[in-house]
C-alpha positions as CSV (number, residue, x, y, z in Angstrom):
1,M,53.2,85.1,143.7
2,S,52.6,86.3,140.2
3,Q,53.1,84.1,137.2
4,W,55.7,86.6,135.8
5,F,57.6,86.5,139.1
6,L,57.8,82.7,138.9
7,V,59.3,82.9,135.4
8,R,61.7,85.5,136.6
9,V,62.9,83.4,139.5
10,M,63.3,80.4,137.1
11,E,65.5,82.4,134.8
12,K,67.7,83.5,137.7
13,A,68.2,80.1,139.1
14,A,71.7,79.6,137.7
15,S,72.9,83.1,137.2
16,T,76.3,82.3,138.8
17,C,77.9,80.7,135.7
18,E,81.6,80.5,136.5
19,S,83.4,79.5,139.8
20,E,86.5,77.9,140.9
21,N,86.5,74.6,142.8
22,S,88.8,73.8,145.7
23,F,91.6,72.9,143.3
24,G,91.5,76.3,141.6
25,V,89.9,74.8,138.5
26,L,87.4,77.0,136.8
27,M,84.0,75.4,136.6
28,F,81.3,76.5,134.2
29,K,77.5,76.6,134.5
30,A,74.8,78.0,132.2
31,C,74.4,81.7,132.6
32,F,70.9,83.2,133.0
33,T,70.2,86.9,132.5
34,E,67.6,88.7,134.6
35,A,64.3,89.6,133.1
36,Q,63.6,93.4,133.1
37,Q,61.0,95.9,132.0
38,L,63.0,96.7,128.9
39,L,61.7,100.3,128.4
40,R,62.4,101.2,132.0
41,I,66.1,100.5,131.8
42,E,68.1,103.7,132.1
43,N,70.2,104.6,129.1
44,L,68.7,101.7,127.1
45,L,69.6,102.1,123.5
46,K,66.5,102.2,121.3
47,D,65.2,103.9,118.2
48,I,61.5,104.7,117.6
49,T,60.4,105.1,114.0
50,V,56.9,106.1,112.8
51,I,56.0,105.6,109.1
52,P,55.0,107.7,107.3
53,R,57.5,110.1,108.9
54,N,55.0,113.0,109.0
55,S,52.3,111.0,110.7
56,T,52.9,112.4,114.2
57,C,50.5,115.2,115.0
58,G,51.6,118.7,115.7
59,N,53.6,119.6,112.6
60,P,51.7,121.7,111.5
61,P,49.5,122.3,114.6
62,S,46.1,120.6,114.2
63,N,42.9,120.2,116.1
64,Y,41.3,116.9,117.1
65,C,38.6,115.6,119.4
66,R,38.0,112.4,121.3
67,L,35.9,109.7,119.8
68,E,33.1,110.3,122.3
69,E,33.0,114.0,121.6
70,D,31.0,115.9,119.2
71,S,32.9,116.5,115.9
72,N,31.6,120.1,115.9
73,D,33.5,120.8,119.2
74,C,37.0,119.6,118.2
75,E,39.0,122.3,119.9
76,Q,41.8,120.2,121.4
77,L,45.1,121.2,119.9
78,C,48.3,119.1,119.0
79,D,51.3,121.4,118.5
80,A,54.8,120.0,118.3
81,T,56.2,123.4,119.3
82,T,54.3,123.7,122.5
83,P,55.4,121.1,125.2
84,L,52.1,121.0,127.0
85,V,50.2,120.0,123.8
86,S,52.9,118.1,121.9
87,H,52.9,114.3,121.6
88,P,56.2,113.0,120.2
89,V,57.1,109.3,119.9
90,T,59.2,109.3,123.1
91,M,56.0,109.8,125.2
92,A,54.8,106.3,124.2
93,V,57.7,104.7,126.2
94,D,58.3,107.1,129.1
95,A,56.2,105.0,131.6
96,L,53.9,107.9,132.3
97,M,50.2,107.4,131.6
98,S,49.7,111.1,131.5
99,T,51.8,111.5,128.3
100,W,51.3,109.8,125.0
101,W,52.3,109.7,121.4
102,Q,49.6,110.7,119.0
103,S,49.2,110.4,115.2
104,I,47.6,112.8,112.8
105,S,43.9,112.4,112.4
106,W,42.3,110.6,109.5
107,L,41.3,114.0,108.1
108,S,44.9,114.7,107.3
109,Y,45.6,111.4,105.6
110,P,44.3,109.4,102.7
111,I,42.0,106.5,103.4
112,P,42.8,104.3,105.2
113,L,44.9,105.7,108.0
114,E,47.7,103.2,108.2
115,I,50.7,103.8,110.4
116,T,53.6,101.7,111.6
117,F,55.2,102.3,115.0
118,T,58.6,100.5,115.4
119,L,60.9,100.0,118.3
120,S,64.4,99.0,117.4
121,F,66.9,97.8,120.0
122,N,69.9,96.7,117.9
123,K,70.2,93.7,120.2
124,L,68.5,90.3,120.6
125,Y,66.1,90.0,123.5
126,R,63.5,87.3,124.6
127,L,60.1,88.0,126.0
128,T,59.4,86.5,129.4
129,D,56.0,88.2,130.1
130,D,53.1,89.6,128.2
131,L,53.7,92.4,125.9
132,V,51.2,95.2,126.7
133,V,50.4,98.3,124.6
134,T,48.2,100.9,126.4
135,F,46.3,103.3,124.2
136,H,45.4,106.8,125.2
137,S,42.9,106.7,122.3
138,A,40.4,104.0,121.8
139,R,42.1,100.8,120.7
140,P,42.5,100.3,116.9
141,R,39.9,98.3,115.1
142,S,42.7,96.4,113.4
143,M,46.4,96.0,114.0
144,V,49.3,93.5,113.9
145,I,52.2,93.1,116.2
146,E,55.4,91.9,114.4
147,R,58.9,91.1,115.4
148,S,62.3,91.0,113.7
149,I,65.4,89.1,114.8
150,D,67.7,90.6,112.2
151,N,67.5,94.3,113.0
152,G,64.5,94.9,110.7
153,V,65.7,93.1,107.6
154,T,62.9,90.5,107.8
155,W,59.7,90.4,109.8
156,E,57.5,87.8,111.3
157,T,54.0,88.1,112.8
158,W,53.4,87.6,116.5
159,Q,49.6,88.2,116.5
160,Y,46.7,89.8,114.6
161,Y,44.1,91.9,116.2
162,S,40.8,93.0,114.7
163,K,37.2,93.6,115.5
164,D,36.4,91.3,112.6
165,C,39.3,88.9,112.0
166,L,37.7,87.0,109.1
167,T,36.7,90.1,107.2
168,F,39.9,92.1,107.8
169,F,42.6,89.3,107.7
170,N,40.7,86.4,106.4
171,I,41.7,84.5,109.5
172,P,39.2,82.9,111.9
173,P,39.3,84.5,115.3
174,S,40.8,82.6,118.2
175,S,41.1,83.1,121.9
176,S,43.2,80.1,122.8
177,L,46.7,78.9,121.9
178,G,45.8,75.3,122.4
179,D,49.0,73.3,122.8
180,D,51.0,75.3,120.3
181,S,53.4,77.7,122.0
182,Q,54.2,79.2,118.6
183,A,50.6,79.7,117.4
184,I,49.9,82.9,115.5
185,I,46.3,83.8,116.1
186,C,43.9,86.6,115.4
187,S,42.3,88.0,118.5
188,Q,39.1,89.9,118.6
189,S,39.4,90.6,122.4
190,Y,41.3,93.8,122.2
191,S,39.6,95.8,119.4
192,D,36.4,97.1,121.0
193,T,35.7,100.8,120.9
194,L,35.4,100.9,124.6
195,P,37.2,102.0,126.7
196,Y,37.7,105.3,124.9
197,S,41.1,105.7,126.6
198,G,43.4,103.5,128.6
199,G,42.6,100.2,126.9
200,N,45.3,97.5,126.5
201,V,46.3,95.4,123.6
202,V,48.1,92.3,124.9
203,F,50.4,89.8,123.2
204,D,50.0,86.8,125.5
205,V,53.4,85.3,126.5
206,L,52.7,83.7,129.9
207,S,50.1,81.4,128.4
208,R,52.7,80.1,126.1
209,Y,55.1,79.4,129.0
210,Q,52.2,77.7,130.8
211,I,52.0,75.1,128.1
212,Y,55.2,73.7,129.5
213,L,55.2,74.8,133.1
214,G,51.7,73.4,133.8
215,A,48.8,75.0,135.5
216,E,50.9,75.8,138.6
217,F,53.8,77.2,136.7
218,N,56.2,74.8,138.5
219,D,57.4,72.2,135.9
220,I,60.7,73.8,135.3
221,T,62.2,70.7,133.9
222,S,59.6,70.5,131.2
223,L,60.1,74.1,130.3
224,Y,63.9,73.7,130.0
225,Q,63.4,70.6,127.9
226,S,61.2,72.5,125.6
227,Y,63.9,75.1,125.1
228,N,66.3,72.5,123.9
229,S,63.9,70.3,122.0
230,T,61.7,72.9,120.2
231,N,62.2,76.2,118.4
232,W,59.6,78.0,120.4
233,Q,62.2,80.0,122.5
234,R,63.3,81.6,119.2
235,F,59.6,82.5,118.6
236,L,59.9,84.9,121.6
237,Q,63.1,86.6,120.5
238,F,63.3,90.0,118.9
239,T,65.6,92.9,117.9
240,D,62.7,95.0,116.7
241,I,59.0,95.2,117.5
242,R,56.6,96.8,115.0
243,L,53.0,97.8,115.6
244,N,51.1,97.9,112.3
245,L,48.2,100.2,113.1
246,L,45.8,99.4,110.2
247,Y,42.5,100.9,111.2
248,P,41.7,103.4,114.0
249,A,38.8,103.1,116.4
250,T,35.7,104.8,114.9
251,D,32.1,105.4,115.9
252,G,30.9,104.3,112.5
253,E,30.7,107.8,111.0
254,E,33.9,107.5,108.9
255,L,31.9,106.9,105.8
256,N,30.5,110.4,106.1
257,A,34.0,111.7,106.2
258,G,34.3,115.4,106.7
259,I,34.9,116.8,110.1
260,N,34.2,113.4,111.7
261,L,37.6,112.3,110.7
262,L,39.2,114.5,113.3
263,K,38.1,111.9,115.9
264,Y,39.9,109.0,114.3
265,Y,43.6,108.7,115.2
266,Y,46.0,106.5,117.2
267,A,47.5,107.4,120.5
268,I,49.8,105.2,122.7
269,S,50.5,106.2,126.3
270,N,52.7,103.2,127.3
271,I,54.3,100.0,126.1
272,D,55.4,97.3,128.6
273,I,58.0,94.8,127.3
274,T,59.4,92.4,129.9
275,A,62.4,90.5,128.4
276,V,65.8,89.1,129.0
277,C,68.9,90.0,127.1
278,S,69.5,87.0,124.9
279,C,73.0,85.7,125.3
280,N,72.7,82.0,124.5
281,L,73.2,81.2,128.2
282,H,76.7,82.5,128.0
283,A,76.2,85.7,129.9
284,S,74.2,86.8,133.0
285,S,74.1,90.6,132.1
286,C,74.4,93.1,129.3
287,R,76.1,96.4,129.0
288,V,76.0,99.5,126.8
289,E,79.1,100.2,124.8
290,G,79.0,103.2,122.5
291,R,75.8,102.8,120.4
292,Q,75.5,99.1,121.1
293,T,74.1,96.9,123.8
294,L,76.3,93.9,124.3
295,C,76.1,90.7,126.4
296,E,78.9,90.5,128.9
297,C,80.0,87.1,127.6
298,R,81.5,84.3,129.7
299,H,82.4,80.8,128.8
300,N,85.1,82.1,126.3
301,T,82.4,83.4,124.0
302,A,82.1,86.7,122.1
303,G,79.7,88.7,120.0
304,I,76.7,90.9,120.6
305,N,74.7,87.9,121.8
306,C,77.7,85.6,122.7
307,E,76.9,83.8,119.4
308,Q,80.5,82.8,118.7
309,C,83.7,81.7,120.4
310,L,86.6,83.9,121.2
311,P,89.2,83.7,118.4
312,L,91.4,81.2,120.2
313,Y,88.6,79.1,121.7
314,N,87.3,77.2,118.7
315,N,88.6,73.8,119.7
316,R,85.0,72.6,119.4
317,E,81.9,74.0,117.6
318,W,80.2,76.9,119.3
319,R,76.9,75.8,121.0
320,P,74.4,77.7,123.1
321,G,74.2,76.8,126.8
322,Y,71.9,74.0,127.9
323,Y,69.2,74.6,130.5
324,L,69.4,71.2,132.1
325,P,70.1,69.9,134.7
326,V,67.9,72.4,136.6
327,G,69.9,74.6,138.9
328,Q,73.1,74.7,136.9
329,G,72.5,73.8,133.3
330,E,75.3,73.0,131.0
331,A,77.7,75.8,129.9
332,N,78.9,74.3,126.6
333,E,81.8,76.6,127.0
334,C,84.2,77.3,124.2
335,Q,87.4,75.4,124.5
336,E,90.8,76.8,123.9
337,C,92.8,75.5,121.0
338,E,96.3,74.2,121.7
339,C,98.4,76.6,119.7
340,N,101.4,76.7,122.0
341,N,101.2,80.4,122.4
342,H,102.1,80.9,118.7
343,A,98.6,82.0,117.5
344,D,95.8,84.2,118.5
345,A,93.0,82.5,116.7
346,C,91.8,79.0,115.5
347,I,88.9,77.5,113.6
348,Y,87.0,74.3,114.3
349,N,87.5,71.6,111.7
350,R,84.7,69.0,111.7
351,T,86.8,66.4,109.8
352,L,89.6,66.6,112.3
353,G,87.2,67.0,115.3
354,H,89.3,69.8,116.8
355,G,90.4,73.4,116.3
356,V,93.1,74.3,113.8
357,C,95.3,77.2,114.7
358,L,95.3,80.2,112.3
359,D,98.3,82.4,111.3
360,C,100.9,80.7,113.5
361,R,103.7,83.0,114.6
362,D,107.3,82.5,115.3
363,S,107.8,80.5,112.1
364,T,105.6,77.6,113.3
365,I,102.9,75.8,111.3
366,G,100.5,72.9,111.8
367,P,97.1,72.6,113.4
368,F,98.7,73.2,116.8
369,C,101.5,75.5,115.7
370,N,103.7,72.7,116.8
371,T,105.9,72.2,113.8
372,C,108.5,74.5,112.4
373,A,107.8,76.0,108.9
374,D,109.8,75.0,105.9
375,G,113.2,76.7,106.2
376,F,113.2,76.3,110.0
377,Y,114.1,73.6,112.5
378,S,113.2,73.1,116.1
379,N,115.4,74.1,118.9
380,S,115.3,71.0,121.1
381,T,116.6,72.8,124.1
382,L,113.5,75.1,124.4
383,P,109.9,74.4,125.3
384,L,107.4,74.2,122.4
385,N,105.7,77.5,123.4
386,S,109.0,79.5,123.3
387,T,109.0,82.3,120.8
388,D,112.5,81.2,119.8
389,I,111.5,77.5,119.2
390,C,112.2,77.6,115.5
391,I,115.6,78.4,114.1
392,E,116.0,79.5,110.5
393,C,117.8,76.9,108.4
394,L,119.4,79.6,106.2
395,C,120.0,77.0,103.5
396,D,121.8,78.5,100.5
397,T,119.3,77.6,97.8
398,S,122.0,77.6,95.1
399,G,123.6,74.7,96.9
400,T,120.6,72.6,97.9
401,V,118.8,69.9,96.0
402,A,116.1,71.6,93.8
403,G,116.6,74.9,95.7
404,D,115.1,73.4,98.8
405,I,115.0,75.7,101.9
406,K,114.3,72.8,104.3
407,C,116.8,71.2,106.7
408,D,116.7,68.3,109.1
409,E,116.1,68.4,112.8
410,K,119.8,69.3,113.3
411,G,119.6,72.2,110.9
412,V,121.5,70.4,108.1
413,C,120.3,71.3,104.6
414,A,120.2,68.8,101.7
415,C,123.2,69.6,99.6
416,K,123.7,69.1,95.9
417,D,126.7,67.0,94.8
418,N,130.0,68.6,95.5
419,V,128.5,71.1,97.9
420,I,129.2,70.9,101.6
421,G,128.4,72.7,104.9
422,D,125.3,72.6,107.1
423,K,123.9,75.5,105.0
424,C,125.1,74.0,101.7
425,D,126.9,77.3,101.1
426,T,130.4,76.0,100.3
427,C,131.9,74.0,97.5
428,A,133.6,70.8,98.4
429,P,137.5,70.8,98.1
430,H,138.6,71.0,94.5
431,Y,135.4,72.7,93.4
432,Y,134.3,76.3,93.1
433,G,131.6,78.7,91.8
434,L,128.6,78.3,94.1
435,N,128.2,82.0,94.8
436,T,129.2,83.1,91.4
437,Y,127.6,80.5,89.1
438,G,125.1,78.8,91.3
439,E,126.8,75.4,91.1
440,C,130.0,73.9,92.1
441,L,132.4,73.3,89.2
442,P,135.6,71.2,89.3
443,C,138.7,73.3,89.8
444,K,140.7,71.2,87.2
445,C,143.9,72.9,88.3
446,T,146.9,71.9,86.1
447,E,149.0,69.7,88.4
448,F,152.5,71.1,87.9
449,G,151.3,74.6,87.3
450,T,150.0,75.2,90.8
451,I,151.5,75.5,94.2
452,S,148.8,73.5,96.0
453,G,147.6,71.0,93.5
454,S,143.8,71.1,92.8
455,V,142.7,73.7,95.4
456,C,141.2,76.8,93.8
457,D,139.4,80.0,94.8
458,D,135.8,79.4,96.0
459,D,134.2,82.1,93.9
460,M,136.0,82.3,90.6
461,G,137.9,79.0,90.6
462,Q,141.3,80.6,90.3
463,C,144.0,78.0,91.0
464,H,147.0,78.9,93.1
465,C,149.6,79.4,90.3
466,K,153.3,79.2,90.5
467,V,155.3,82.3,90.0
468,T,155.7,81.7,86.3
469,T,152.3,80.2,85.4
470,F,148.9,81.8,84.9
471,G,145.3,81.2,83.8
472,R,142.4,80.0,85.9
473,T,143.8,76.5,85.9
474,C,147.5,77.6,85.9
475,S,147.9,75.8,82.6
476,Q,150.1,78.3,80.8
477,C,153.5,80.0,81.3
478,I,153.3,83.7,81.9
479,E,154.4,86.1,79.3
480,S,158.1,85.8,78.4
481,Y,158.3,82.3,79.8
482,Y,158.2,78.9,78.2
483,S,158.6,75.1,78.8
484,F,155.6,74.3,81.1
485,P,156.8,72.5,84.3
486,S,156.8,68.7,84.4
487,A,157.4,68.4,88.1
488,W,156.3,69.9,91.4
489,D,159.6,71.7,92.0
490,E,159.9,73.2,88.5
491,E,159.0,76.6,87.1
492,C,158.6,77.8,83.5
493,L,161.8,78.9,81.9
494,A,162.5,82.6,81.1
495,C,162.6,83.4,77.4
496,N,165.4,85.9,77.9
497,C,164.9,87.3,74.4
498,V,167.5,89.9,73.7
499,L,165.8,93.2,73.8
500,G,166.1,95.1,70.5
501,S,167.2,91.9,68.7
502,S,163.7,90.3,68.9
503,T,160.3,91.7,68.0
504,N,159.1,91.3,71.6
505,S,159.9,89.5,74.8
506,H,157.7,86.5,74.0
507,C,158.9,83.2,72.8
508,S,157.5,79.8,71.7
509,E,155.8,78.1,74.6
510,D,157.4,74.8,73.6
511,T,160.9,75.6,72.4
512,G,161.5,79.0,73.9
513,Q,162.5,80.4,70.5
514,C,162.3,84.2,70.4
515,D,161.0,86.0,67.3
516,C,164.3,87.5,65.9
517,L,164.8,90.5,63.7
518,P,166.1,89.8,60.2
519,N,169.5,88.1,59.9
520,L,169.7,87.4,63.7
521,E,169.5,83.9,65.1
522,G,169.9,81.8,68.2
523,R,167.1,80.9,70.7
524,T,167.4,84.4,72.3
525,C,168.4,86.2,69.0
526,S,171.8,86.8,70.4
527,L,173.7,85.7,67.3
528,V,174.3,87.3,63.9
529,K,173.7,85.0,60.9
530,S,176.8,84.1,58.9
531,G,177.5,86.6,56.2
532,F,175.8,89.5,58.1
533,Y,177.1,92.0,60.6
534,L,175.9,94.7,63.1
535,P,177.4,98.1,62.6
536,S,179.3,99.7,65.5
537,P,177.4,102.2,67.8
538,L,180.4,104.5,67.4
539,I,180.9,106.3,64.1
540,E,184.6,107.4,64.1
541,F,186.4,109.8,61.8
542,G,190.2,109.3,61.7
543,L,192.7,112.0,60.6
544,D,195.2,111.3,57.9
545,S,198.8,111.8,59.1
546,T,199.9,113.5,55.9
547,D,197.2,115.9,54.9
548,C,195.0,116.1,58.0
549,S,192.3,114.5,56.0
550,V,189.6,112.8,58.0
551,V,188.9,109.2,57.0
552,Y,185.5,107.5,57.8
553,E,185.2,103.8,57.6
554,S,181.7,102.3,58.1
555,M,183.1,98.9,59.0
556,E,180.7,97.2,56.7
557,Q,183.2,94.5,55.9
558,S,183.6,93.5,59.5
559,S,181.3,91.5,61.8
560,Q,183.1,92.7,64.9
561,W,182.7,96.0,66.8
562,L,186.2,97.7,66.4
563,S,187.3,101.3,66.3
564,T,187.4,102.5,62.7
565,A,190.6,104.4,63.4
566,R,192.1,101.3,64.9
567,Q,190.9,99.3,61.9
568,Q,192.4,101.7,59.4
569,Q,195.6,102.2,61.4
570,V,195.0,105.9,61.3
571,L,197.8,107.8,63.1
572,P,197.0,110.8,65.3
573,V,197.8,114.2,63.9
574,A,198.9,117.3,65.7
575,C,197.1,119.8,63.6
576,G,197.2,122.6,66.0
577,S,200.9,123.4,66.1
578,T,200.6,126.5,63.9
579,G,197.7,128.1,65.8
580,H,194.0,128.0,65.0
581,V,193.5,125.0,62.8
582,I,190.1,124.0,61.4
583,Y,189.1,120.5,60.5
584,S,186.0,119.8,58.6
585,V,184.4,116.4,57.8
586,T,181.2,115.4,56.1
587,V,179.2,112.7,57.8
588,D,177.2,110.4,55.6
589,F,175.2,107.9,57.7
590,P,174.8,104.4,56.7
591,Q,171.3,103.0,56.1
592,I,169.6,102.9,59.5
593,H,166.2,101.4,60.4
594,H,164.8,104.5,62.1
595,L,164.6,107.9,60.6
596,F,165.5,109.9,63.7
597,R,168.0,108.9,66.3
598,K,169.9,110.7,69.1
599,Y,173.7,110.9,69.2
600,V,176.4,112.5,71.3
601,L,179.6,114.0,69.7
602,G,183.0,113.0,71.2
603,I,186.7,113.6,70.6
604,R,189.5,111.1,71.1
605,Y,192.5,113.3,71.8
606,R,195.7,113.9,73.8
607,S,196.5,117.3,75.3
608,P,199.1,118.4,77.8
609,S,196.7,120.9,79.3
610,P,193.0,121.6,79.4
611,S,191.6,123.2,76.3
612,T,188.4,124.2,74.6
613,L,187.2,123.1,71.2
614,S,184.5,124.8,69.2
615,L,182.3,122.4,67.2
616,A,179.8,123.4,64.5
617,M,177.5,121.0,62.7
618,F,175.4,121.9,59.7
619,A,172.9,119.8,57.8
620,G,173.5,119.5,54.1
621,S,171.3,121.0,51.5
622,G,168.1,119.1,50.9
623,C,167.7,117.9,54.5
624,S,164.2,118.9,55.6
625,Y,164.8,117.8,59.1
626,G,168.3,119.2,59.6
627,Q,169.5,121.3,62.5
628,E,172.5,123.6,63.1
629,V,174.4,123.0,66.2
630,N,177.2,125.2,67.8
631,L,178.8,124.1,71.0
632,N,182.0,124.4,73.0
633,L,183.6,121.3,74.3
634,T,186.0,121.7,77.2
635,I,188.5,118.8,77.4
636,P,190.7,118.0,80.4
637,A,194.4,117.5,80.1
638,S,195.4,114.0,79.2
639,Q,198.9,112.6,78.5
640,N,197.4,109.6,76.9
641,F,194.7,109.4,74.3
642,S,191.2,109.9,75.9
643,L,187.7,109.9,74.7
644,H,185.6,112.9,75.9
645,F,181.9,113.4,74.9
646,S,179.8,116.6,74.8
647,E,176.8,116.6,77.1
648,H,174.7,118.0,74.3
649,L,172.3,115.5,72.7
650,L,172.0,115.6,68.9
651,E,168.9,114.4,67.1
652,L,170.1,113.4,63.6
653,T,168.2,112.4,60.6
654,T,169.7,109.3,59.1
655,N,169.1,110.1,55.5
656,C,171.0,113.4,55.6
657,Q,174.6,114.5,55.3
658,Y,176.2,116.7,58.0
659,D,179.3,118.9,57.9
660,I,181.2,119.0,61.2
661,T,183.8,121.6,61.8
662,V,186.2,121.5,64.7
663,V,188.2,124.6,65.7
664,T,191.1,124.1,68.1
665,H,192.5,127.0,70.2
666,A,195.9,125.5,71.0
667,I,198.0,128.6,71.5
668,N,200.8,127.4,73.8
669,E,200.7,123.7,73.1
670,S,199.3,121.7,70.3
671,I,196.4,119.2,70.7
672,T,196.8,115.8,69.2
673,L,193.5,114.7,67.7
674,H,193.0,111.0,67.1
675,T,189.3,110.7,66.0
676,L,185.9,112.4,66.0
677,V,183.3,110.1,67.4
678,L,179.4,110.0,67.0
679,A,178.0,107.7,69.6
680,A,174.4,106.5,69.6
681,D,172.6,107.6,72.8
682,W,172.0,104.4,74.8
683,S,168.9,105.7,76.6
684,Q,166.9,105.5,73.4
685,F,167.2,101.7,73.2
686,S,165.1,99.1,74.9
687,V,168.0,97.5,76.6
688,Y,169.2,100.6,78.4
689,N,167.5,100.0,81.7
690,E,168.1,96.3,81.6
691,I,171.9,96.8,81.3
692,G,172.2,99.2,84.2
693,G,171.7,102.7,82.9
694,A,174.3,105.5,82.3
695,N,177.1,104.0,84.4
696,E,177.2,100.8,82.4
697,T,176.9,102.5,79.0
698,D,179.9,104.9,79.7
699,L,182.0,101.8,80.5
700,C,180.8,100.3,77.2
701,Y,182.0,103.3,75.2
702,D,185.5,102.7,76.6
703,W,185.3,99.1,75.8
704,L,184.4,99.7,72.2
705,L,187.6,101.6,71.8
706,S,189.7,99.1,73.7
707,E,190.7,95.5,73.4
708,R,188.7,94.5,76.5
709,N,185.9,91.9,76.2
710,D,182.8,92.6,78.4
711,S,179.8,90.3,78.0
712,R,177.4,93.0,79.3
713,C,178.6,95.5,76.8
714,R,178.5,93.0,74.0
715,L,174.8,92.5,74.9
716,L,174.2,96.3,75.0
717,V,175.8,96.8,71.6
718,H,174.1,93.7,70.1
719,S,170.7,94.8,71.3
720,S,170.9,98.5,70.5
721,M,172.4,98.0,67.1
722,S,169.8,95.4,66.2
723,E,167.1,97.8,67.2
724,L,168.8,100.7,65.4
725,Y,169.3,98.9,62.1
726,G,166.3,96.6,62.3
727,G,168.5,93.5,62.3
728,A,171.9,92.5,61.0
729,K,173.1,94.1,57.7
730,A,174.5,92.5,54.5
731,P,178.1,93.7,53.8
732,R,178.9,96.3,51.1
733,M,182.0,98.3,50.1
734,N,181.7,102.0,50.6
735,N,184.8,104.1,51.6
736,K,184.8,107.8,51.9
737,Q,187.5,110.4,52.4
738,E,187.0,113.9,53.5
739,T,189.8,116.5,53.6
740,C,190.2,119.3,56.2
């Protein structure tokens, strides 16, 4: 049994690294990968690099001859374009002794001919047998085998080779490792000129194993102990192997240079590398994935070389497997963190002595994702690994102490003073403004101004006012009301200011006193001050019984509304007994507060049959706003005196005089005319709609010419005349007579 086979068997002793016991529990053992001839593995990923890059022969084609041949007969050809005589780098690792890689000759290169030949595997391996390089040329006079374990970033020497170690490397030659399995020696055993072809350069690995295995290669326990107690296993690891070819084999004629240099070159026909895929005892095989060779990691490990734990399996520090006890080893498997299915990764914390979960999901936090994050609380009815374990508190930060989003285990937030609700989203009774102002303010509703005491609107704090109160706190009477309530069942009192007699509908909040027009008084402005009067809304023109003259009395000496004709005891006149009779009268308005006002013209008459009157009105000279009016007034028959108005509305200017002419057409019977009447149009006054509109005002016209007493009409007249004249007037004597 070969020494290499024994090592191979030892490495496979515990290749079954995971199994279930009778209880279904997964049991772990150390994993051993099988040693293989590395360059014989099909589809093995490797790169071969020769430096300088133009140092492979054949480009351009060149001649060479073997070392033992005469330099004058160098007719052998290297041509990269001809397969039979090309020698690319791949031929050094194709396992065929009949093919080889060959460098350019020394003739084509400056002195000395130094070339590096590098194999890169992009994966960590460990030698288990001797590394053997077979040369098709004579073996180099000097070379170095180096290795890298970081993909060529840094390099370390495995062994020096030279025909004269001391001269070339300043290192004494050595043929023995002694007891140092990591000894770096310079060997003079592999640099002879002979054989001219087929000679090997060996990096001795088995002798290093033998230091621990013993002469019989059977002390496996000692070997495994050395793996764990020394660093020598690392000494055999590599990701890259580099052959530094420093001086080719020569026949001593290189000093003469010239054509002799065609015999000096390097040619490698085979490289044997027996190794295991280094997986830290966490995998028993490797695989190719894309452009990368990977360990097929077990034990919850990951990485190209199983050099780390899976993201969720860092509950203890990653460690390589342990070779002992012999036969199963110790897996040192990575352990899963307890993250309650709320995280996909964790990291080991040396201080805590366990893994800490990373990026907890489902609103959980803590080293084990076992606590709900701030702003969430635990659903006690669900298992800890439920995705719905944490319920959002939904605290209204406007209502919580210091804007806290946290709540207790029942989902109740910590509320500010005067804030209530599990979410602290509602003001306590008698408070408002959380959503609007960010704090709860006292309602401060006025006690007797509200319907429901101190309760107010949650947002704006509006108290529930009585019908006659207003304001946020219901602390004031509404417009046109006064005397704030002093009991639950009271309301503010209405001002009831007489329209037209007061400046507006408002009154004093305390006394209810309205703001009266001049010379009016009373709380509602319904009284005329002593010594003042309000003119009548009817301007009447009586007819003298002797000469048919029309008499106008302004009533300025009276504080009552009476017919001027009645006041003057003017008798009716039958002026139409002789046919067409024309009566003319000049109207001179008393001083009125407003420049323009609207009137209707009426006749108080008695007629045995219906008749038509023609009326004409002309503005006097000097009236810039005058108008000429012509209209016919059809009057019905009336045995008693009646008042009949035209439907035509006249707009008169109060600072003008107007001439009014009445033409009667009494042919068969005469018409008895009592008075001409100008009546103010009620609709132009503020009180019109309040008193009831046209129906009520027509009744009031009749009342003005009668002895009846009607309180509504008194209010209408008082209000409208106050508005018309701007208050009550002082008396003055001014009688006028006009003749017809």
